[in-house]
BAROVEX-327183 format. One line per 2 residues: their letters; for each residue x, y, z of N, C-alpha, C. Coordinates in steps of 0.2 Angstrom, whole numbers. Example, Ala and Ser with C-alpha at 12.3 -4.5 7.8 and 13.67 -1.06 7.14 Angstrom:
! residues 2
AS) 66:-28:39:62:-22:39:66:-16:39  64:-11:35:68:-5:36:64:0:39
***
This chain:
! residues 87
MT) -155:-42:38:-153:-36:43:-155:-30:40  -159:-26:44:-161:-19:41:-156:-14:42
QN) -157:-9:39:-152:-3:39:-150:-1:46  -155:-1:50:-154:1:57:-150:-4:61
DQ) -150:-10:59:-146:-15:62:-139:-15:60  -137:-12:55:-131:-12:51:-125:-10:56
QY) -120:-13:57:-114:-12:61:-109:-8:56  -105:-3:59:-101:0:55:-94:0:58
EF) -89:0:53:-82:1:55:-80:8:54  -77:11:59:-75:18:59:-68:19:58
SE) -66:23:54:-59:24:52:-55:27:58  -49:26:58:-44:29:64:-44:37:63
FS) -46:40:57:-47:47:56:-53:50:59  -58:46:61:-64:48:64:-62:51:71
GK) -66:56:73:-65:59:80:-67:66:80  -65:69:86:-67:76:87:-61:80:83
FL) -64:86:80:-59:90:76:-61:97:78  -55:101:81:-56:108:83:-52:113:79
DD) -56:118:77:-52:123:73:-56:130:74  -53:135:75:-56:142:75:-62:142:81
DV) -60:138:87:-65:138:92:-71:134:91  -71:130:85:-77:126:84:-75:119:84
TV) -79:115:87:-78:108:87:-83:104:83  -81:100:79:-85:95:75:-83:88:76
IL) -88:83:75:-86:76:75:-86:74:68  -80:71:67:-79:68:60:-80:61:60
RI) -84:59:56:-86:51:55:-84:49:48  -79:44:48:-78:41:42:-79:34:43
YR) -84:31:39:-86:24:41:-88:20:35  -89:14:36:-91:9:31:-94:3:34
PA) -99:-1:31:-101:-7:34:-96:-11:37  -97:-14:43:-92:-18:46:-91:-24:42
GT) -85:-27:41:-84:-33:38:-84:-33:31  -83:-27:28:-84:-26:20:-77:-23:18
NL) -77:-22:12:-72:-18:8:-75:-13:4  -81:-11:6:-85:-6:3:-81:1:4
DW) -83:6:0:-80:13:0:-82:16:7  -79:21:9:-80:25:15:-84:31:14
ML) -89:32:19:-93:38:19:-90:43:24  -92:49:22:-89:55:26:-95:59:29
EV) -95:60:35:-100:64:39:-97:68:44  -100:74:45:-97:79:50:-104:81:54
LD) -103:81:60:-108:83:65:-106:89:69  -110:94:69:-108:100:73:-110:100:80
EE) -109:105:84:-110:105:91:-118:104:93  -122:106:88:-129:106:89:-132:99:86
GN) -128:95:83:-130:89:81:-133:89:74  -132:94:70:-133:95:63:-128:91:59
TT) -130:88:54:-125:84:50:-124:86:43  -118:86:41:-116:87:34:-113:80:31
VW) -116:78:26:-114:71:23:-112:72:16  -107:69:14:-105:69:7:-109:64:3
ND) -111:65:-3:-115:60:-6:-111:55:-9  -105:56:-11:-101:51:-15:-96:48:-10
PF) -96:42:-10:-91:38:-5:-84:39:-8  -79:37:-4:-72:38:-5:-69:31:-5
DT) -64:30:-10:-61:23:-10:-57:21:-4  -54:26:-1:-50:25:5:-52:30:11
DR) -51:28:17:-53:33:23:-48:39:22  -42:38:20:-37:44:19:-40:49:14
EA) -43:47:9:-46:51:4:-52:55:7  -56:52:11:-61:55:14:-59:60:19
FE) -53:59:23:-51:63:28:-47:69:24  -44:68:19:-41:73:15:-46:78:12
EF) -52:75:10:-57:80:7:-60:84:13  -61:81:19:-63:85:25:-58:91:26
LA) -52:89:26:-47:95:27:-47:100:22  -48:98:16:-48:103:10:-54:107:11
TV) -60:104:13:-66:108:14:-65:113:19  -62:111:25:-60:116:30:-56:121:28
QR) -50:120:24:-46:125:22:-49:130:17  -53:127:12:-56:131:7:-62:135:10
DG) -67:132:14:-73:135:16:-73:137:24  -68:135:28:-68:136:35:-72:131:39
IR) -70:130:45:-74:125:49:-81:128:50  -82:134:50:-89:137:52:-94:135:46
SF) -91:133:40:-96:131:35:-100:126:37  -98:122:41:-102:116:44:-108:118:48
LD) -108:125:50:-113:127:55:-118:131:51  -118:132:45:-122:136:41:-129:134:40
EP) -130:127:39:-137:125:38:-137:118:42  -144:117:44:-145:111:48:-143:104:45
VQ) -144:103:38:-142:97:35:-139:99:28  -133:97:27:-130:98:20:-128:92:17
NL) -129:91:10:-126:86:7:-121:89:2  -115:86:2:-109:88:-2:-107:83:-7
H) -105:85:-13:-102:80:-18:-95:79:-17
***
């Protein structure tokens, strides 16, 4: 199976997130049928992506990191650059 054929399991924490009149799509996922760590990705309204380089042990940890980033840097921080990689 190639990477493009890979199926993903999405966390219940995934979905649209609205703050300060900005909507982003939060994606927390891992390969379907596995117990691998969770990946965290945020897509802005223009389709630009911010991806965390390091996976998370649980989907809750990934969601909490997203919330901490919004609280610390603001939701608009996801609009600054077309592609961002965070640690």
